[in-house]
N, C-alpha and C positions, 0 to 999 in steps of 0.2 A: 769351075767348069767340069763338064763330064770327063774331059780328057785328063784334067788334073786328078779327079777322083779315081780314075782307072790306074794311075801311077802311084797313088799314096800307099805307104806301108800301113799295116793295121794300126788303128788308133782307138784306144780305149781310155777315156779320161774318167778316172774314178774319184778324184778329189780336186776341188777348185777352191782356193783361198785367196780372196782379195782383201787388201788392206790399203789405207791411204798412204802408208809408207811403202814405197816400191820394194824395199829390201825384205819386206815380210810377205810378199806375194809369191805363190807357188801353185803348181798343179801336179797331180800324179798322172802320168801318161804311161800306159802299158806297165804299171807297177813301179815306175821310177819317178822320184821327186825331181821336178825341174823348176828352175827359176827363170826369170826373163833372161834371154840370150843363151840359155842352155839348149843343147840339142840331144836327140836320141842317137843311138848308134847307127840307125838307118837314115839319118839326115833330116828328121823332122825337128824344126827349130821353134822355140817359144820366143816370139817377138815381144808380146805384151800381154800381161794378165789384166783383164778389165773386170769390172763388177759383174757384167753380164756374160762373160765367157773369156775366150783366149784367142789372140791373133797368133797364128802359126804361119810358118813358111816351109816350103819343100821345093828344092831345086830352083830357088829364086822366086817362086810364086807364093804370094801371101793369101791367106784365107782366114775366115772367122769360124771358130767352133763354139757354139753356145754352151753354157754350163749345163 
């Protein structure tokens, strides 16, 4: 939603790696390597790394970021 977008911290995804093995999936957001269930210091949480992008959450709201 537009309201969620207005509250989101900056989000720059520079690397996206999907693997059939969940332990090998990760993304780089704002220069930091994050795996599923990790969060940035400003509260952006990686819920699931999918082949086509990543499901993130912020302040309890989930959204999809394409790769």
